PDB file of N, CA, C and O in Angstrom:
ATOM      1  N   MET A   1      20.593  32.036-112.246  1.00  0.00           N
ATOM      2  CA  MET A   1      21.524  33.157-112.225  1.00  0.00           C
ATOM      3  C   MET A   1      21.507  33.834-110.857  1.00  0.00           C
ATOM      4  O   MET A   1      22.546  34.252-110.345  1.00  0.00           O
ATOM      5  N   TYR A   2      20.313  33.935-110.272  1.00  0.00           N
ATOM      6  CA  TYR A   2      20.194  34.586-108.961  1.00  0.00           C
ATOM      7  C   TYR A   2      21.048  33.858-107.918  1.00  0.00           C
ATOM      8  O   TYR A   2      21.794  34.488-107.168  1.00  0.00           O
ATOM      9  N   PHE A   3      20.932  32.520-107.878  1.00  0.00           N
ATOM     10  CA  PHE A   3      21.653  31.751-106.872  1.00  0.00           C
ATOM     11  C   PHE A   3      23.161  31.760-107.135  1.00  0.00           C
ATOM     12  O   PHE A   3      23.952  31.787-106.192  1.00  0.00           O
ATOM     13  N   LEU A   4      23.555  31.738-108.384  1.00  0.00           N
ATOM     14  CA  LEU A   4      24.972  31.821-108.720  1.00  0.00           C
ATOM     15  C   LEU A   4      25.539  33.162-108.275  1.00  0.00           C
ATOM     16  O   LEU A   4      26.618  33.217-107.684  1.00  0.00           O
ATOM     17  N   GLU A   5      24.829  34.226-108.551  1.00  0.00           N
ATOM     18  CA  GLU A   5      25.276  35.549-108.133  1.00  0.00           C
ATOM     19  C   GLU A   5      25.363  35.630-106.611  1.00  0.00           C
ATOM     20  O   GLU A   5      26.323  36.184-106.074  1.00  0.00           O
ATOM     21  N   HIS A   6      24.377  35.087-105.919  1.00  0.00           N
ATOM     22  CA  HIS A   6      24.375  35.086-104.455  1.00  0.00           C
ATOM     23  C   HIS A   6      25.572  34.288-103.919  1.00  0.00           C
ATOM     24  O   HIS A   6      26.245  34.719-102.982  1.00  0.00           O
ATOM     25  N   PHE A   7      25.829  33.126-104.521  1.00  0.00           N
ATOM     26  CA  PHE A   7      26.956  32.300-104.107  1.00  0.00           C
ATOM     27  C   PHE A   7      28.283  33.031-104.322  1.00  0.00           C
ATOM     28  O   PHE A   7      29.126  33.053-103.425  1.00  0.00           O
ATOM     29  N   LEU A   8      28.472  33.621-105.488  1.00  0.00           N
ATOM     30  CA  LEU A   8      29.722  34.333-105.768  1.00  0.00           C
ATOM     31  C   LEU A   8      29.912  35.525-104.846  1.00  0.00           C
ATOM     32  O   LEU A   8      31.026  35.783-104.389  1.00  0.00           O
ATOM     33  N   ASN A   9      28.847  36.248-104.568  1.00  0.00           N
ATOM     34  CA  ASN A   9      28.951  37.371-103.633  1.00  0.00           C
ATOM     35  C   ASN A   9      29.329  36.892-102.243  1.00  0.00           C
ATOM     36  O   ASN A   9      30.117  37.545-101.560  1.00  0.00           O
ATOM     37  N   ALA A  10      28.780  35.762-101.812  1.00  0.00           N
ATOM     38  CA  ALA A  10      29.135  35.201-100.510  1.00  0.00           C
ATOM     39  C   ALA A  10      30.601  34.788-100.487  1.00  0.00           C
ATOM     40  O   ALA A  10      31.293  35.007 -99.493  1.00  0.00           O
ATOM     41  N   CYS A  11      31.074  34.194-101.573  1.00  0.00           N
ATOM     42  CA  CYS A  11      32.484  33.812-101.655  1.00  0.00           C
ATOM     43  C   CYS A  11      33.384  35.033-101.550  1.00  0.00           C
ATOM     44  O   CYS A  11      34.411  35.002-100.872  1.00  0.00           O
ATOM     45  N   LEU A  12      33.000  36.095-102.215  1.00  0.00           N
ATOM     46  CA  LEU A  12      33.828  37.294-102.248  1.00  0.00           C
ATOM     47  C   LEU A  12      33.781  38.084-100.942  1.00  0.00           C
ATOM     48  O   LEU A  12      34.533  39.046-100.780  1.00  0.00           O
ATOM     49  N   GLN A  13      32.923  37.700-100.018  1.00  0.00           N
ATOM     50  CA  GLN A  13      32.898  38.319 -98.695  1.00  0.00           C
ATOM     51  C   GLN A  13      33.964  37.701 -97.788  1.00  0.00           C
ATOM     52  O   GLN A  13      34.312  38.279 -96.759  1.00  0.00           O
ATOM     53  N   GLN A  14      34.475  36.543 -98.162  1.00  0.00           N
ATOM     54  CA  GLN A  14      35.510  35.855 -97.389  1.00  0.00           C
ATOM     55  C   GLN A  14      36.873  36.350 -97.850  1.00  0.00           C
ATOM     56  O   GLN A  14      37.213  36.215 -99.026  1.00  0.00           O
ATOM     57  N   ILE A  15      37.658  36.921 -96.941  1.00  0.00           N
ATOM     58  CA  ILE A  15      38.932  37.538 -97.303  1.00  0.00           C
ATOM     59  C   ILE A  15      39.886  36.547 -97.967  1.00  0.00           C
ATOM     60  O   ILE A  15      40.606  36.908 -98.898  1.00  0.00           O
ATOM     61  N   ASP A  16      39.895  35.304 -97.494  1.00  0.00           N
ATOM     62  CA  ASP A  16      40.805  34.318 -98.073  1.00  0.00           C
ATOM     63  C   ASP A  16      40.404  33.947 -99.494  1.00  0.00           C
ATOM     64  O   ASP A  16      41.268  33.727-100.343  1.00  0.00           O
ATOM     65  N   LEU A  17      39.118  33.877 -99.760  1.00  0.00           N
ATOM     66  CA  LEU A  17      38.662  33.576-101.118  1.00  0.00           C
ATOM     67  C   LEU A  17      38.778  34.802-102.016  1.00  0.00           C
ATOM     68  O   LEU A  17      39.142  34.698-103.187  1.00  0.00           O
ATOM     69  N   LYS A  18      38.467  35.947-101.456  1.00  0.00           N
ATOM     70  CA  LYS A  18      38.515  37.188-102.237  1.00  0.00           C
ATOM     71  C   LYS A  18      39.925  37.448-102.779  1.00  0.00           C
ATOM     72  O   LYS A  18      40.080  37.974-103.881  1.00  0.00           O
ATOM     73  N   SER A  19      40.939  37.083-102.012  1.00  0.00           N
ATOM     74  CA  SER A  19      42.313  37.337-102.429  1.00  0.00           C
ATOM     75  C   SER A  19      42.943  36.142-103.150  1.00  0.00           C
ATOM     76  O   SER A  19      44.119  36.199-103.509  1.00  0.00           O
ATOM     77  N   ASP A  20      42.192  35.070-103.369  1.00  0.00           N
ATOM     78  CA  ASP A  20      42.717  33.890-104.044  1.00  0.00           C
ATOM     79  C   ASP A  20      42.933  34.182-105.529  1.00  0.00           C
ATOM     80  O   ASP A  20      42.012  34.600-106.230  1.00  0.00           O
ATOM     81  N   ARG A  21      44.133  33.962-105.988  1.00  0.00           N
ATOM     82  CA  ARG A  21      44.457  34.320-107.380  1.00  0.00           C
ATOM     83  C   ARG A  21      43.738  33.437-108.390  1.00  0.00           C
ATOM     84  O   ARG A  21      43.487  33.864-109.517  1.00  0.00           O
ATOM     85  N   TYR A  22      43.406  32.214-107.998  1.00  0.00           N
ATOM     86  CA  TYR A  22      42.702  31.333-108.927  1.00  0.00           C
ATOM     87  C   TYR A  22      41.238  31.722-109.070  1.00  0.00           C
ATOM     88  O   TYR A  22      40.681  31.644-110.165  1.00  0.00           O
ATOM     89  N   LEU A  23      40.617  32.136-107.987  1.00  0.00           N
ATOM     90  CA  LEU A  23      39.237  32.619-108.073  1.00  0.00           C
ATOM     91  C   LEU A  23      39.202  33.913-108.879  1.00  0.00           C
ATOM     92  O   LEU A  23      38.319  34.099-109.716  1.00  0.00           O
ATOM     93  N   GLN A  24      40.153  34.805-108.633  1.00  0.00           N
ATOM     94  CA  GLN A  24      40.219  36.051-109.402  1.00  0.00           C
ATOM     95  C   GLN A  24      40.398  35.760-110.882  1.00  0.00           C
ATOM     96  O   GLN A  24      39.741  36.371-111.726  1.00  0.00           O
ATOM     97  N   ALA A  25      41.286  34.829-111.196  1.00  0.00           N
ATOM     98  CA  ALA A  25      41.520  34.488-112.603  1.00  0.00           C
ATOM     99  C   ALA A  25      40.262  33.899-113.227  1.00  0.00           C
ATOM    100  O   ALA A  25      39.908  34.235-114.357  1.00  0.00           O
ATOM    101  N   PHE A  26      39.592  33.027-112.497  1.00  0.00           N
ATOM    102  CA  PHE A  26      38.369  32.408-113.006  1.00  0.00           C
ATOM    103  C   PHE A  26      37.321  33.465-113.325  1.00  0.00           C
ATOM    104  O   PHE A  26      36.624  33.362-114.334  1.00  0.00           O
ATOM    105  N   LEU A  27      37.206  34.471-112.480  1.00  0.00           N
ATOM    106  CA  LEU A  27      36.191  35.506-112.677  1.00  0.00           C
ATOM    107  C   LEU A  27      36.597  36.560-113.698  1.00  0.00           C
ATOM    108  O   LEU A  27      35.732  37.207-114.288  1.00  0.00           O
ATOM    109  N   GLN A  28      37.899  36.747-113.918  1.00  0.00           N
ATOM    110  CA  GLN A  28      38.354  37.845-114.763  1.00  0.00           C
ATOM    111  C   GLN A  28      38.803  37.434-116.161  1.00  0.00           C
ATOM    112  O   GLN A  28      38.650  38.208-117.105  1.00  0.00           O
ATOM    113  N   LEU A  29      39.350  36.239-116.310  1.00  0.00           N
ATOM    114  CA  LEU A  29      39.870  35.842-117.610  1.00  0.00           C
ATOM    115  C   LEU A  29      38.728  35.600-118.588  1.00  0.00           C
ATOM    116  O   LEU A  29      37.727  34.968-118.249  1.00  0.00           O
ATOM    117  N   GLU A  30      38.888  36.100-119.778  1.00  0.00           N
ATOM    118  CA  GLU A  30      37.837  35.978-120.785  1.00  0.00           C
ATOM    119  C   GLU A  30      38.034  34.767-121.690  1.00  0.00           C
ATOM    120  O   GLU A  30      37.064  34.216-122.209  1.00  0.00           O
ATOM    121  N   GLU A  31      39.253  34.359-121.876  1.00  0.00           N
ATOM    122  CA  GLU A  31      39.553  33.240-122.761  1.00  0.00           C
ATOM    123  C   GLU A  31      39.653  31.943-121.968  1.00  0.00           C
ATOM    124  O   GLU A  31      40.316  31.892-120.932  1.00  0.00           O
ATOM    125  N   GLU A  32      39.000  30.908-122.451  1.00  0.00           N
ATOM    126  CA  GLU A  32      39.062  29.619-121.772  1.00  0.00           C
ATOM    127  C   GLU A  32      40.494  29.090-121.733  1.00  0.00           C
ATOM    128  O   GLU A  32      40.892  28.447-120.762  1.00  0.00           O
ATOM    129  N   SER A  33      41.264  29.355-122.778  1.00  0.00           N
ATOM    130  CA  SER A  33      42.646  28.878-122.815  1.00  0.00           C
ATOM    131  C   SER A  33      43.487  29.529-121.719  1.00  0.00           C
ATOM    132  O   SER A  33      44.374  28.886-121.157  1.00  0.00           O
ATOM    133  N   ALA A  34      43.216  30.796-121.412  1.00  0.00           N
ATOM    134  CA  ALA A  34      43.942  31.478-120.335  1.00  0.00           C
ATOM    135  C   ALA A  34      43.597  30.854-118.990  1.00  0.00           C
ATOM    136  O   ALA A  34      44.469  30.691-118.137  1.00  0.00           O
ATOM    137  N   TRP A  35      42.319  30.502-118.797  1.00  0.00           N
ATOM    138  CA  TRP A  35      41.911  29.843-117.547  1.00  0.00           C
ATOM    139  C   TRP A  35      42.573  28.473-117.427  1.00  0.00           C
ATOM    140  O   TRP A  35      43.040  28.104-116.349  1.00  0.00           O
ATOM    141  N   LYS A  36      42.617  27.718-118.523  1.00  0.00           N
ATOM    142  CA  LYS A  36      43.240  26.395-118.487  1.00  0.00           C
ATOM    143  C   LYS A  36      44.718  26.496-118.146  1.00  0.00           C
ATOM    144  O   LYS A  36      45.243  25.657-117.414  1.00  0.00           O
ATOM    145  N   ALA A  37      45.398  27.518-118.669  1.00  0.00           N
ATOM    146  CA  ALA A  37      46.814  27.717-118.356  1.00  0.00           C
ATOM    147  C   ALA A  37      46.996  28.034-116.876  1.00  0.00           C
ATOM    148  O   ALA A  37      47.914  27.513-116.243  1.00  0.00           O
ATOM    149  N   ARG A  38      46.138  28.878-116.319  1.00  0.00           N
ATOM    150  CA  ARG A  38      46.224  29.225-114.890  1.00  0.00           C
ATOM    151  C   ARG A  38      45.927  28.004-114.034  1.00  0.00           C
ATOM    152  O   ARG A  38      46.572  27.783-113.009  1.00  0.00           O
ATOM    153  N   LYS A  39      44.956  27.220-114.453  1.00  0.00           N
ATOM    154  CA  LYS A  39      44.588  26.006-113.726  1.00  0.00           C
ATOM    155  C   LYS A  39      45.754  25.015-113.724  1.00  0.00           C
ATOM    156  O   LYS A  39      46.050  24.402-112.698  1.00  0.00           O
ATOM    157  N   LYS A  40      46.405  24.862-114.859  1.00  0.00           N
ATOM    158  CA  LYS A  40      47.542  23.952-114.968  1.00  0.00           C
ATOM    159  C   LYS A  40      48.680  24.421-114.061  1.00  0.00           C
ATOM    160  O   LYS A  40      49.360  23.601-113.443  1.00  0.00           O
ATOM    161  N   GLU A  41      48.884  25.711-113.980  1.00  0.00           N
ATOM    162  CA  GLU A  41      49.894  26.281-113.090  1.00  0.00           C
ATOM    163  C   GLU A  41      49.608  25.883-111.641  1.00  0.00           C
ATOM    164  O   GLU A  41      50.523  25.539-110.893  1.00  0.00           O
ATOM    165  N   GLY A  42      48.345  25.932-111.256  1.00  0.00           N
ATOM    166  CA  GLY A  42      47.951  25.574-109.903  1.00  0.00           C
ATOM    167  C   GLY A  42      48.132  24.102-109.603  1.00  0.00           C
ATOM    168  O   GLY A  42      48.405  23.730-108.462  1.00  0.00           O
ATOM    169  N   GLU A  43      47.984  23.262-110.609  1.00  0.00           N
ATOM    170  CA  GLU A  43      48.160  21.826-110.415  1.00  0.00           C
ATOM    171  C   GLU A  43      49.601  21.471-110.067  1.00  0.00           C
ATOM    172  O   GLU A  43      49.855  20.433-109.457  1.00  0.00           O
ATOM    173  N   LYS A  44      50.536  22.319-110.448  1.00  0.00           N
ATOM    174  CA  LYS A  44      51.945  22.088-110.148  1.00  0.00           C
ATOM    175  C   LYS A  44      52.329  22.602-108.765  1.00  0.00           C
ATOM    176  O   LYS A  44      53.412  22.300-108.265  1.00  0.00           O
ATOM    177  N   ALA A  45      51.444  23.375-108.151  1.00  0.00           N
ATOM    178  CA  ALA A  45      51.721  23.978-106.844  1.00  0.00           C
ATOM    179  C   ALA A  45      51.742  22.918-105.750  1.00  0.00           C
ATOM    180  O   ALA A  45      51.312  21.781-105.947  1.00  0.00           O
ATOM    181  N   HIS A  46      52.248  23.319-104.604  1.00  0.00           N
ATOM    182  CA  HIS A  46      52.326  22.436-103.428  1.00  0.00           C
ATOM    183  C   HIS A  46      50.942  21.954-103.027  1.00  0.00           C
ATOM    184  O   HIS A  46      50.027  22.760-102.851  1.00  0.00           O
ATOM    185  N   ARG A  47      50.788  20.676-102.885  1.00  0.00           N
ATOM    186  CA  ARG A  47      49.516  20.080-102.461  1.00  0.00           C
ATOM    187  C   ARG A  47      49.508  19.943-100.949  1.00  0.00           C
ATOM    188  O   ARG A  47      50.506  19.543-100.350  1.00  0.00           O
ATOM    189  N   ILE A  48      48.385  20.274-100.335  1.00  0.00           N
ATOM    190  CA  ILE A  48      48.236  20.153 -98.896  1.00  0.00           C
ATOM    191  C   ILE A  48      48.029  18.683 -98.551  1.00  0.00           C
ATOM    192  O   ILE A  48      47.159  18.018 -99.114  1.00  0.00           O
ATOM    193  N   GLN A  49      48.826  18.194 -97.634  1.00  0.00           N
ATOM    194  CA  GLN A  49      48.750  16.797 -97.230  1.00  0.00           C
ATOM    195  C   GLN A  49      48.053  16.612 -95.884  1.00  0.00           C
ATOM    196  O   GLN A  49      47.420  15.583 -95.647  1.00  0.00           O
ATOM    197  N   LYS A  50      48.170  17.626 -94.985  1.00  0.00           N
ATOM    198  CA  LYS A  50      47.598  17.531 -93.648  1.00  0.00           C
ATOM    199  C   LYS A  50      46.864  18.826 -93.323  1.00  0.00           C
ATOM    200  O   LYS A  50      47.174  19.878 -93.881  1.00  0.00           O
ATOM    201  N   LEU A  51      45.897  18.747 -92.424  1.00  0.00           N
ATOM    202  CA  LEU A  51      45.173  19.947 -92.015  1.00  0.00           C
ATOM    203  C   LEU A  51      46.104  20.990 -91.415  1.00  0.00           C
ATOM    204  O   LEU A  51      45.852  22.190 -91.528  1.00  0.00           O
ATOM    205  N   GLU A  52      47.169  20.543 -90.782  1.00  0.00           N
ATOM    206  CA  GLU A  52      48.121  21.479 -90.166  1.00  0.00           C
ATOM    207  C   GLU A  52      48.821  22.354 -91.204  1.00  0.00           C
ATOM    208  O   GLU A  52      49.408  23.378 -90.855  1.00  0.00           O
ATOM    209  N   ASP A  53      48.763  21.957 -92.474  1.00  0.00           N
ATOM    210  CA  ASP A  53      49.416  22.714 -93.547  1.00  0.00           C
ATOM    211  C   ASP A  53      48.548  23.842 -94.097  1.00  0.00           C
ATOM    212  O   ASP A  53      48.989  24.588 -94.970  1.00  0.00           O
ATOM    213  N   ILE A  54      47.324  23.975 -93.600  1.00  0.00           N
ATOM    214  CA  ILE A  54      46.408  24.997 -94.108  1.00  0.00           C
ATOM    215  C   ILE A  54      46.590  26.283 -93.310  1.00  0.00           C
ATOM    216  O   ILE A  54      46.481  26.286 -92.083  1.00  0.00           O
ATOM    217  N   TYR A  55      46.867  27.364 -94.013  1.00  0.00           N
ATOM    218  CA  TYR A  55      47.036  28.674 -93.397  1.00  0.00           C
ATOM    219  C   TYR A  55      46.199  29.699 -94.138  1.00  0.00           C
ATOM    220  O   TYR A  55      45.916  29.550 -95.327  1.00  0.00           O
ATOM    221  N   THR A  56      45.804  30.748 -93.414  1.00  0.00           N
ATOM    222  CA  THR A  56      45.088  31.847 -94.044  1.00  0.00           C
ATOM    223  C   THR A  56      46.105  32.783 -94.680  1.00  0.00           C
ATOM    224  O   THR A  56      47.310  32.563 -94.562  1.00  0.00           O
ATOM    225  N   THR A  57      45.633  33.817 -95.347  1.00  0.00           N
ATOM    226  CA  THR A  57      46.546  34.778 -95.966  1.00  0.00           C
ATOM    227  C   THR A  57      47.366  35.527 -94.922  1.00  0.00           C
ATOM    228  O   THR A  57      48.422  36.071 -95.248  1.00  0.00           O
ATOM    229  N   SER A  58      46.900  35.566 -93.669  1.00  0.00           N
ATOM    230  CA  SER A  58      47.655  36.220 -92.605  1.00  0.00           C
ATOM    231  C   SER A  58      48.662  35.272 -91.966  1.00  0.00           C
ATOM    232  O   SER A  58      49.393  35.667 -91.058  1.00  0.00           O
ATOM    233  N   GLY A  59      48.707  34.025 -92.432  1.00  0.00           N
ATOM    234  CA  GLY A  59      49.671  33.071 -91.913  1.00  0.00           C
ATOM    235  C   GLY A  59      49.191  32.290 -90.709  1.00  0.00           C
ATOM    236  O   GLY A  59      49.974  31.569 -90.090  1.00  0.00           O
ATOM    237  N   GLN A  60      47.931  32.417 -90.365  1.00  0.00           N
ATOM    238  CA  GLN A  60      47.380  31.737 -89.198  1.00  0.00           C
ATOM    239  C   GLN A  60      46.640  30.473 -89.620  1.00  0.00           C
ATOM    240  O   GLN A  60      46.079  30.401 -90.714  1.00  0.00           O
ATOM    241  N   VAL A  61      46.647  29.481 -88.738  1.00  0.00           N
ATOM    242  CA  VAL A  61      45.849  28.275 -88.968  1.00  0.00           C
ATOM    243  C   VAL A  61      44.420  28.624 -88.580  1.00  0.00           C
ATOM    244  O   VAL A  61      44.192  29.099 -87.468  1.00  0.00           O
ATOM    245  N   PRO A  62      43.439  28.398 -89.475  1.00  0.00           N
ATOM    246  CA  PRO A  62      42.054  28.719 -89.145  1.00  0.00           C
ATOM    247  C   PRO A  62      41.601  27.980 -87.890  1.00  0.00           C
ATOM    248  O   PRO A  62      41.940  26.812 -87.699  1.00  0.00           O
ATOM    249  N   GLU A  63      40.832  28.658 -87.030  1.00  0.00           N
ATOM    250  CA  GLU A  63      40.369  28.077 -85.778  1.00  0.00           C
ATOM    251  C   GLU A  63      39.622  26.773 -85.973  1.00  0.00           C
ATOM    252  O   GLU A  63      39.739  25.868 -85.147  1.00  0.00           O
ATOM    253  N   LYS A  64      38.864  26.658 -87.039  1.00  0.00           N
ATOM    254  CA  LYS A  64      38.078  25.441 -87.245  1.00  0.00           C
ATOM    255  C   LYS A  64      38.964  24.220 -87.494  1.00  0.00           C
ATOM    256  O   LYS A  64      38.476  23.090 -87.454  1.00  0.00           O
ATOM    257  N   PHE A  65      40.271  24.430 -87.752  1.00  0.00           N
ATOM    258  CA  PHE A  65      41.185  23.324 -87.966  1.00  0.00           C
ATOM    259  C   PHE A  65      42.042  23.026 -86.755  1.00  0.00           C
ATOM    260  O   PHE A  65      42.832  22.082 -86.776  1.00  0.00           O
ATOM    261  N   VAL A  66      41.902  23.813 -85.696  1.00  0.00           N
ATOM    262  CA  VAL A  66      42.665  23.579 -84.480  1.00  0.00           C
ATOM    263  C   VAL A  66      41.884  22.613 -83.610  1.00  0.00           C
ATOM    264  O   VAL A  66      40.728  22.863 -83.269  1.00  0.00           O
ATOM    265  N   PHE A  67      42.518  21.514 -83.254  1.00  0.00           N
ATOM    266  CA  PHE A  67      41.837  20.492 -82.457  1.00  0.00           C
ATOM    267  C   PHE A  67      42.283  20.531 -81.026  1.00  0.00           C
ATOM    268  O   PHE A  67      41.812  19.738 -80.210  1.00  0.00           O
TER     269      PHE A  67
END
């Protein structure tokens, strides 16, 4: 439990993860069926094909992906 809590706190320190609607849903939804519905919704979303397609919430390409 200690390591899980530490991991989740570290995730929530990252602005892009903190504002991710799927992470929020995973942490907030109480019913497994609600999580499965949200997950299915995400599976229909646009899939990233290239690193150039990755953007932060501010619309910038993360520096670690710039070659």
